[in-house]
Legacy VTK file of the C-alpha trace (Angstrom):
# vtk DataFile Version 3.0
C-alpha trace
ASCII
DATASET POLYDATA
POINTS 460 float
14.172 -16.420 18.848
14.935 -15.888 15.486
13.703 -17.391 12.090
15.824 -17.682 9.023
14.813 -18.658 5.579
15.897 -18.479 1.735
13.665 -17.527 -0.935
14.124 -16.319 -4.525
17.899 -15.658 -3.960
17.073 -13.680 -0.782
18.374 -14.639 2.620
16.547 -13.270 5.596
16.676 -13.358 9.415
13.727 -12.240 11.500
14.171 -11.359 15.010
10.897 -12.525 16.424
10.556 -10.392 19.425
11.812 -7.150 18.099
10.350 -7.705 14.619
13.533 -6.736 12.945
13.967 -8.275 9.652
17.579 -8.597 8.164
18.698 -9.321 4.623
21.847 -11.214 5.190
24.723 -12.457 3.160
25.516 -16.156 2.484
28.093 -16.462 5.297
25.954 -14.730 8.001
22.925 -16.795 6.804
25.208 -19.857 7.335
26.101 -18.731 10.844
22.673 -17.907 11.690
21.309 -21.335 10.402
24.117 -23.528 12.056
24.586 -24.285 15.714
24.141 -20.760 16.841
20.849 -20.576 18.881
21.401 -17.697 21.381
23.128 -14.317 21.652
26.331 -16.052 23.032
27.613 -16.745 19.440
29.115 -20.070 20.244
29.986 -21.899 17.015
31.276 -25.393 17.176
34.978 -25.848 16.437
34.287 -27.908 13.294
31.669 -25.497 12.014
34.021 -22.472 12.409
36.932 -24.210 10.774
34.616 -25.206 7.756
33.472 -21.395 7.443
37.010 -20.127 7.719
38.146 -22.785 4.997
35.360 -21.624 2.786
35.204 -17.957 3.362
38.544 -17.046 4.903
39.276 -16.321 8.544
38.798 -12.442 8.456
35.417 -12.844 6.686
34.125 -14.900 9.456
35.540 -12.586 12.202
33.745 -9.731 10.547
30.712 -11.667 10.063
30.415 -12.641 13.739
31.349 -9.049 14.577
28.210 -7.729 12.553
26.022 -10.169 14.360
27.391 -9.187 17.868
26.524 -5.601 16.954
22.801 -6.639 15.965
22.452 -8.571 19.139
23.737 -5.563 21.295
21.244 -3.475 19.718
18.437 -6.007 20.600
17.928 -6.508 16.773
18.772 -10.435 17.002
17.922 -12.898 19.827
16.194 -10.135 21.593
13.947 -10.998 24.703
10.247 -10.399 25.103
9.066 -7.381 27.093
8.129 -8.778 30.419
4.543 -6.766 30.171
3.835 -8.222 26.777
1.666 -10.980 28.093
0.137 -8.697 30.678
-0.876 -6.206 28.045
-2.266 -8.880 25.722
-4.639 -10.033 28.369
-5.932 -6.421 29.289
-9.582 -6.270 28.639
-10.528 -4.792 25.323
-13.095 -2.269 24.229
-15.449 -2.599 21.202
-13.783 -0.719 18.284
-15.677 -2.195 15.233
-18.856 -3.973 14.320
-19.961 -5.966 11.338
-23.569 -4.888 10.557
-25.583 -7.701 9.162
-28.093 -5.459 7.318
-29.421 -8.303 5.215
-29.614 -11.964 6.083
-30.397 -12.788 2.454
-28.629 -12.883 -0.695
-29.129 -12.542 -4.614
-26.232 -15.177 -5.291
-25.989 -18.867 -4.297
-22.353 -19.521 -3.737
-21.155 -23.142 -3.565
-18.738 -22.397 -0.690
-20.970 -19.842 1.352
-20.580 -20.528 5.007
-23.782 -18.381 5.472
-26.360 -20.589 3.487
-27.212 -17.945 0.989
-27.076 -15.306 3.584
-29.375 -16.790 6.033
-26.868 -18.113 8.579
-28.953 -21.313 9.031
-32.042 -19.149 9.947
-34.627 -17.175 8.238
-34.485 -14.645 5.618
-34.552 -11.262 7.214
-33.707 -7.614 6.995
-32.486 -5.151 9.575
-34.601 -2.265 10.442
-33.832 1.319 11.272
-34.357 0.923 14.948
-31.962 -1.970 15.126
-29.492 -0.335 12.964
-29.573 2.931 15.227
-29.492 0.553 18.331
-26.108 -1.031 16.833
-24.429 2.196 16.566
-25.561 3.378 19.969
-24.100 0.045 21.330
-20.726 0.803 19.659
-20.615 4.312 20.876
-21.630 3.102 24.379
-18.964 0.436 24.409
-16.041 2.282 22.850
-14.896 4.002 26.032
-12.559 6.760 25.039
-11.692 5.640 21.428
-12.309 8.026 18.890
-12.094 6.276 15.616
-14.795 3.389 15.177
-15.387 0.915 12.250
-18.598 -0.179 10.796
-18.679 -2.787 7.932
-21.896 -3.324 6.196
-22.327 -7.145 5.682
-24.886 -9.738 4.832
-25.788 -11.981 2.878
-25.675 -8.911 0.530
-26.222 -5.459 2.109
-27.214 -3.874 -1.225
-30.684 -5.771 -0.707
-31.311 -3.313 2.211
-29.558 -0.162 0.575
-32.019 2.266 2.028
-31.054 1.154 5.586
-27.306 1.511 4.849
-27.879 5.016 3.957
-29.954 5.715 6.987
-27.480 4.050 9.259
-24.599 6.083 8.027
-26.698 9.452 8.256
-27.531 8.516 11.890
-23.892 7.579 12.821
-22.674 10.882 11.253
-25.280 12.812 13.257
-23.901 11.253 16.353
-20.276 12.076 15.845
-20.250 15.811 17.036
-22.146 15.202 20.470
-19.963 11.916 21.105
-16.544 12.896 19.804
-16.394 9.778 17.646
-15.458 9.253 14.148
-16.914 6.656 11.944
-15.266 4.726 9.076
-17.490 2.836 7.020
-16.790 -0.432 4.763
-19.238 -2.195 2.603
-18.785 -5.726 1.208
-20.751 -6.652 -1.891
-21.208 -9.162 -4.612
-21.759 -6.209 -6.999
-24.822 -7.890 -8.741
-27.116 -4.878 -7.407
-24.709 -2.101 -7.976
-26.429 0.529 -9.885
-24.791 4.001 -10.952
-26.631 5.773 -8.068
-25.673 3.255 -5.429
-21.939 3.419 -6.818
-21.861 7.189 -6.441
-23.240 7.154 -3.010
-20.853 4.225 -1.821
-17.931 6.128 -3.220
-18.654 9.202 -1.438
-19.387 7.635 2.038
-17.502 4.370 2.458
-13.959 4.535 3.482
-13.282 1.000 1.994
-15.282 -1.349 -0.539
-14.792 -4.939 -0.990
-16.015 -6.403 -4.275
-16.443 -10.182 -4.765
-15.074 -11.813 -7.781
-13.259 -15.049 -7.807
-11.180 -14.597 -10.896
-11.423 -16.595 -14.394
-15.100 -16.630 -15.690
-15.250 -20.323 -15.509
-13.864 -20.516 -12.044
-16.314 -17.656 -10.779
-19.424 -19.145 -12.586
-18.682 -22.631 -10.979
-18.724 -21.374 -7.414
-20.818 -17.911 -7.692
-24.273 -18.631 -9.260
-27.237 -16.417 -9.446
-30.332 -17.928 -7.771
-31.602 -19.236 -11.105
-28.535 -21.158 -11.620
-26.785 -18.965 -13.984
-23.018 -17.762 -13.685
-22.721 -14.378 -12.379
-19.288 -13.369 -14.140
-20.871 -11.530 -17.004
-23.398 -9.586 -14.904
-20.825 -8.411 -12.011
-17.795 -7.690 -14.036
-18.914 -4.410 -15.641
-20.204 -3.259 -12.329
-16.921 -4.133 -10.253
-14.808 -2.477 -13.182
-17.156 0.689 -12.889
-16.678 0.717 -8.884
-13.071 0.067 -9.004
-12.457 2.927 -11.529
-14.629 5.205 -9.318
-12.469 4.360 -6.207
-9.190 4.842 -8.135
-6.570 5.219 -5.420
-9.172 5.255 -2.542
-9.174 1.804 -0.586
-10.944 -0.931 -2.234
-10.154 -4.706 -2.949
-11.483 -7.022 -5.581
-11.702 -10.176 -3.457
-11.994 -13.643 -4.347
-11.877 -17.172 -2.746
-9.839 -20.243 -3.884
-10.916 -23.825 -3.122
-9.824 -27.244 -4.186
-11.075 -26.695 -7.531
-8.757 -23.804 -8.426
-5.668 -24.631 -6.564
-3.882 -22.770 -9.511
-5.449 -19.638 -8.133
-2.313 -17.624 -9.490
-4.029 -17.726 -12.826
-7.152 -16.140 -11.255
-4.976 -13.262 -9.937
-3.552 -12.993 -13.234
-6.863 -12.814 -14.907
-7.939 -10.136 -12.259
-4.747 -8.164 -13.194
-5.628 -8.399 -16.934
-8.962 -6.889 -16.180
-7.170 -3.773 -14.793
-7.651 -4.353 -11.006
-4.829 -3.272 -8.949
-6.104 -4.102 -5.340
-6.693 -7.819 -5.249
-7.236 -10.373 -2.555
-7.843 -14.197 -3.345
-8.125 -15.973 -0.169
-8.384 -19.683 0.928
-12.021 -21.088 1.308
-13.685 -21.113 4.825
-15.439 -24.589 4.712
-16.250 -27.480 6.937
-13.619 -30.241 6.773
-16.233 -32.602 5.215
-16.908 -30.336 2.283
-15.438 -31.442 -1.098
-14.357 -27.742 -1.427
-12.227 -27.483 1.780
-8.537 -27.516 1.523
-6.752 -30.529 2.838
-3.156 -31.306 4.310
-2.161 -32.867 0.870
-2.827 -29.588 -0.928
-0.453 -27.515 0.943
2.732 -28.475 -1.065
0.800 -27.361 -4.106
-0.633 -24.177 -2.609
2.910 -23.107 -1.418
4.163 -23.475 -4.951
1.397 -21.392 -6.044
2.093 -18.354 -3.826
5.611 -18.657 -5.260
4.145 -18.486 -8.781
2.035 -15.526 -7.550
5.097 -13.658 -6.338
6.692 -14.196 -9.711
3.619 -12.613 -11.253
3.971 -9.851 -8.572
7.620 -9.103 -9.542
6.762 -9.422 -13.466
3.972 -6.682 -13.009
6.139 -4.383 -11.020
9.115 -4.628 -13.480
6.667 -3.871 -16.270
5.504 -0.748 -14.455
2.160 -2.369 -13.868
2.171 -3.255 -10.274
-0.692 -4.522 -8.147
-1.139 -4.993 -4.412
-1.967 -8.556 -3.163
-3.654 -8.337 0.187
-1.747 -11.212 1.747
1.549 -9.982 0.703
0.826 -6.570 2.354
2.926 -6.799 5.710
4.052 -4.327 8.388
7.717 -4.288 9.239
7.369 -1.460 11.882
5.431 -3.502 14.236
2.909 -0.827 14.126
-0.090 -2.403 15.834
0.132 -2.496 19.847
0.893 -5.620 21.633
-2.658 -6.458 22.325
-3.750 -6.360 18.764
-0.445 -8.402 17.669
-1.282 -11.019 20.485
-5.116 -11.319 19.585
-5.513 -10.307 15.869
-8.900 -9.158 14.868
-10.137 -8.867 18.523
-13.295 -11.048 17.650
-15.571 -11.150 20.651
-13.881 -8.510 22.631
-13.128 -5.613 20.312
-14.982 -6.541 17.341
-18.551 -8.111 17.191
-21.038 -9.034 14.358
-24.572 -7.802 14.735
-27.548 -9.789 13.304
-30.755 -8.226 11.735
-32.390 -8.872 14.981
-29.687 -7.247 16.987
-28.012 -10.194 18.411
-24.316 -10.053 19.096
-21.759 -12.604 18.068
-17.768 -12.599 18.244
-17.683 -12.587 14.501
-19.653 -13.212 11.064
-18.459 -16.677 11.167
-19.988 -17.597 14.302
-23.402 -16.133 13.577
-26.091 -18.605 13.643
-24.585 -20.813 16.442
-26.492 -20.142 19.579
-23.561 -21.263 21.833
-21.803 -18.172 20.572
-24.429 -15.486 20.903
-22.846 -13.005 23.401
-25.634 -10.608 23.872
-27.807 -7.934 22.186
-27.625 -4.588 20.975
-30.219 -3.395 23.710
-28.372 -5.145 26.663
-24.682 -5.142 25.564
-22.449 -8.084 26.088
-23.980 -10.345 28.669
-22.344 -13.700 27.934
-19.402 -13.248 30.138
-17.996 -16.651 30.049
-18.006 -16.805 26.246
-16.434 -13.324 25.988
-13.759 -14.563 28.364
-12.912 -17.569 26.046
-12.002 -15.080 23.436
-10.028 -12.676 25.719
-8.073 -15.794 26.678
-7.279 -16.977 23.099
-4.284 -14.810 22.591
-1.036 -16.259 21.411
0.186 -16.722 24.873
-2.641 -19.032 25.549
-1.953 -21.238 22.447
1.059 -23.610 23.151
1.762 -23.974 19.359
2.070 -20.168 19.079
4.184 -19.464 21.874
7.177 -20.884 20.235
6.289 -19.868 16.632
8.131 -17.468 14.858
5.135 -16.168 12.908
3.169 -15.314 15.980
3.236 -11.563 16.014
2.309 -11.501 12.213
-0.734 -13.871 12.371
-1.709 -13.197 16.063
-2.556 -16.747 16.504
-4.789 -17.102 13.358
-8.507 -16.989 12.836
-10.649 -17.958 15.757
-13.474 -19.331 13.815
-11.228 -21.518 11.562
-9.768 -22.850 14.849
-13.002 -23.691 16.214
-14.564 -25.172 13.064
-11.542 -27.489 12.376
-10.730 -28.335 16.114
-13.582 -27.271 18.382
-11.219 -25.210 20.427
-10.422 -21.634 20.216
-6.758 -22.228 21.491
-5.749 -24.867 18.974
-4.819 -23.177 15.749
-6.097 -24.217 12.425
-3.175 -26.326 11.109
-3.395 -25.571 7.417
-4.119 -21.945 7.976
-0.871 -21.802 9.971
1.277 -23.550 7.492
-0.331 -21.302 4.694
0.290 -18.185 6.733
3.973 -18.830 7.237
4.354 -19.464 3.374
2.769 -16.098 2.639
4.627 -14.032 5.304
7.930 -15.736 3.844
6.999 -14.656 0.628
5.712 -11.063 1.665
9.118 -10.349 3.330
10.993 -11.514 0.234
8.978 -9.256 -2.026
9.829 -6.387 0.631
13.455 -7.199 0.521
13.617 -7.154 -3.238
11.890 -3.918 -3.401
13.796 -2.290 -0.685
17.003 -3.079 -2.501
15.741 -1.977 -5.874
16.802 -5.383 -7.409
15.955 -5.875 -10.808
12.540 -7.850 -10.988
13.640 -9.931 -13.958
12.973 -13.405 -13.041
14.576 -15.111 -16.137
17.771 -17.201 -15.590
LINES 1 461
460 0 1 2 3 4 5 6 7 8 9 10 11 12 13 14 15 16 17 18 19 20 21 22 23 24 25 26 27 28 29 30 31 32 33 34 35 36 37 38 39 40 41 42 43 44 45 46 47 48 49 50 51 52 53 54 55 56 57 58 59 60 61 62 63 64 65 66 67 68 69 70 71 72 73 74 75 76 77 78 79 80 81 82 83 84 85 86 87 88 89 90 91 92 93 94 95 96 97 98 99 100 101 102 103 104 105 106 107 108 109 110 111 112 113 114 115 116 117 118 119 120 121 122 123 124 125 126 127 128 129 130 131 132 133 134 135 136 137 138 139 140 141 142 143 144 145 146 147 148 149 150 151 152 153 154 155 156 157 158 159 160 161 162 163 164 165 166 167 168 169 170 171 172 173 174 175 176 177 178 179 180 181 182 183 184 185 186 187 188 189 190 191 192 193 194 195 196 197 198 199 200 201 202 203 204 205 206 207 208 209 210 211 212 213 214 215 216 217 218 219 220 221 222 223 224 225 226 227 228 229 230 231 232 233 234 235 236 237 238 239 240 241 242 243 244 245 246 247 248 249 250 251 252 253 254 255 256 257 258 259 260 261 262 263 264 265 266 267 268 269 270 271 272 273 274 275 276 277 278 279 280 281 282 283 284 285 286 287 288 289 290 291 292 293 294 295 296 297 298 299 300 301 302 303 304 305 306 307 308 309 310 311 312 313 314 315 316 317 318 319 320 321 322 323 324 325 326 327 328 329 330 331 332 333 334 335 336 337 338 339 340 341 342 343 344 345 346 347 348 349 350 351 352 353 354 355 356 357 358 359 360 361 362 363 364 365 366 367 368 369 370 371 372 373 374 375 376 377 378 379 380 381 382 383 384 385 386 387 388 389 390 391 392 393 394 395 396 397 398 399 400 401 402 403 404 405 406 407 408 409 410 411 412 413 414 415 416 417 418 419 420 421 422 423 424 425 426 427 428 429 430 431 432 433 434 435 436 437 438 439 440 441 442 443 444 445 446 447 448 449 450 451 452 453 454 455 456 457 458 459
């Protein structure tokens, strides 16, 4: 299986199974987008005659020879490895937890799926006993894996900052006797960031996610304080200071776009103007009935907006002020193992969310739905049937994914989005699929331009 596309003057061909990406000339591109559908390279007579008339017989012969060499090297029309599907379904081990240290929040965001951090329940804070039990659970269920991930989440985790510090200290105290190494991430709305908190976070967190939606009017429309005031002026100085402390260490300034700002490239531009260089602005997660949720009729506009964002990306790079955009970061080396490429984040199998009370859920977006409670830190994963649903929600279990060229990039998409849009883990979220393909093509085009050191000037 191959996928061909042309974007911004770049012709690309992706060999789906090998992961090889080829930047090709116009002639090779026309051959691959013509009647050739397999490694046998059988052009129809009229097609070959037309190409020879346009490019010359020797050029066509050379192009076919070049394609043939790539086929021989298993870099075009390659076959999937016969063990791939088996590997994808092997039982996983828990590698990461999303630790909900606070089911409470000091903001009231319009699109919040967590109902101001309560996840449709009562406001609550995790205690130290549960925090330690969560670390012990992760150690106990991680088998021989050395590197483990803990994401401090909420609600707003800074509302329970003393516990965050104690949990980190406890996890570090367990490293030597267990042979484990912990990597910590903290996601915050930045409202409660103090100089003391920032210094500690910078020292102990491997990654920091800072929430800001972009332009002041957009941010304040969506991300309000509990008293109804916009949060932009209060959080921007904190986020700037935290990002400056991180410098080249991992962090992202993360926003959300909804139907209210489908011109989100302008929000990215605003974040760039504020000096941020690690940026993520992502589609809203909202019920279909929400006025903020994305709809089919929005997709054309959103795809054009990603093109505008790519132009901004190239312009900034050309000006010597590059930034990274999360959805344009792409792995061309097929780095992750087949299991990860087939099942993505590993929600419900390799990754779980833990509530302040110690209940286990497949991920933060399922928290609060009792049908998806899969255990407790004290007893482990006990809902075997529910866990099995996630184990069997790989790209090989989804009919739409099996024949999709993007399957090894998106790994079948978000389980929560699939469930909330379709009531099924194995029927992908259609809008998410379409936008993911658009982002992948754009990201590959950008990589191609950078790898060829093409002048970034976008003027005619």
